[in-house]
C-alpha positions in Angstrom: -98.2 -117.1 104.6 -101.8 -117.5 103.7 -103.0 -115.5 106.7 -100.8 -112.5 105.8 -102.0 -112.6 102.2 -105.6 -112.8 103.5 -105.0 -109.8 105.8 -103.4 -107.8 103.0 -106.4 -108.7 100.7 -108.8 -107.7 103.4 -107.0 -104.4 104.0 -107.0 -103.7 100.2 -110.8 -104.5 100.0 -111.4 -102.2 103.0 -109.4 -99.4 101.4 -111.3 -99.8 98.1 -114.6 -99.8 100.0 -113.7 -96.7 101.9 -112.5 -95.0 98.8 -115.8 -95.7 97.0 -118.0 -94.9 100.0 -117.9 -91.1 99.8 -118.5 -90.8 96.1 -121.3 -93.3 96.4 -122.9 -91.4 99.2 -122.6 -88.1 97.2 -124.2 -89.9 94.2 -127.2 -91.0 96.2 -127.6 -87.6 97.8 -127.5 -85.9 94.4 -130.0 -88.4 93.0 -132.4 -87.5 95.9 -131.8 -83.8 95.2 -132.5 -84.3 91.5 -135.8 -86.1 92.3 -136.8 -83.3 94.7 -136.0 -80.6 92.1 -138.0 -82.5 89.4 -141.0 -82.6 91.7 -140.6 -78.9 92.4 -140.4 -78.2 88.7 -143.6 -80.2 88.1 -145.4 -78.1 90.8 -144.1 -74.9 89.2 -145.3 -76.0 85.8 -148.7 -76.7 87.2 -148.7 -73.3 88.9 -147.7 -71.6 85.6 -150.4 -73.4 83.8 -153.0 -72.3 86.4 -151.8 -68.7 86.2 -151.9 -68.7 82.4 -155.5 -70.0 82.5 -156.3 -67.3 85.1 -154.7 -64.6 82.9 -156.7 -65.9 79.9 -159.9 -65.7 82.0 -159.1 -62.1 83.1 -158.6 -61.0 79.5 -162.2 -61.8 78.7 -164.6 -58.8 79.3 -167.5 -61.0 80.2 -165.6 -62.8 82.9 -164.4 -59.5 84.4 -167.9 -58.1 84.4 -169.3 -61.2 86.0 -166.7 -61.1 88.8 -167.2 -57.4 89.4 -171.0 -58.0 89.7 -170.7 -61.0 92.1 -167.7 -60.1 94.2 -167.8 -56.3 94.3 -171.6 -55.8 93.8 -171.1 -53.4 90.9 -174.1 -52.5 88.8 -174.9 -50.4 85.8 -176.3 -46.9 86.6 -179.9 -47.8 85.7 -179.9 -51.0 87.8 -181.1 -51.4 91.4 -179.1 -53.7 93.7 -180.6 -55.7 96.5 -178.5 -57.5 99.1 -180.2 -60.0 101.2 -178.8 -60.3 104.7 -179.4 -63.6 106.3 -179.9 -63.9 110.0 -177.0 -65.3 111.9 -177.2 -69.0 112.9 -178.1 -69.8 116.4 -174.9 -70.0 118.3 -173.8 -70.7 121.9 -174.7 -67.6 124.0 -171.6 -68.1 126.1 -169.4 -67.6 123.1 -171.2 -64.4 122.0 -170.8 -62.7 125.4 -167.7 -60.5 125.6 -166.0 -60.1 128.9 -166.8 -56.9 130.8 -163.1 -56.1 131.4 -159.9 -56.8 129.5 -157.9 -60.0 130.2 -155.1 -58.2 131.9 -157.5 -56.7 134.5 -158.7 -60.2 135.3 -155.1 -61.4 135.6 -154.1 -58.6 137.9 -157.1 -59.2 140.1 -156.2 -62.9 140.4 -152.7 -61.9 141.4 -154.0 -59.6 144.1 -156.4 -62.3 145.4 -153.5 -64.8 145.6 -151.4 -62.2 147.5 -154.2 -61.5 150.0 -153.3 -63.2 153.3 -157.0 -63.3 154.4 -158.0 -65.3 151.3 -161.1 -63.2 150.7 -162.0 -61.4 147.6 
């Protein structure tokens, strides 16, 4: 009699555990989604703050003038602009050389050489 009661008790505990497993799993998944959305919200708020700061900077005439002068090389009509061109840094001459012919020509020649029964070429 004790073993049948133990089996029934075990069966009831398993049914309760299985009944609670799905809602518990959904709860954990929703908590993870809420955490992810909160992180995304924080990133968006940081982005909005940055964009508001940028909009404030762009509303100032001095900032716009400074950016136009530095980035676009704008000057007033009575000014003379000088742009200093620096020599390129010494680089590997093999990288600077461009091939004499396009890549597909080289590929086709390699196919023709592979097809040549004499092996010359």
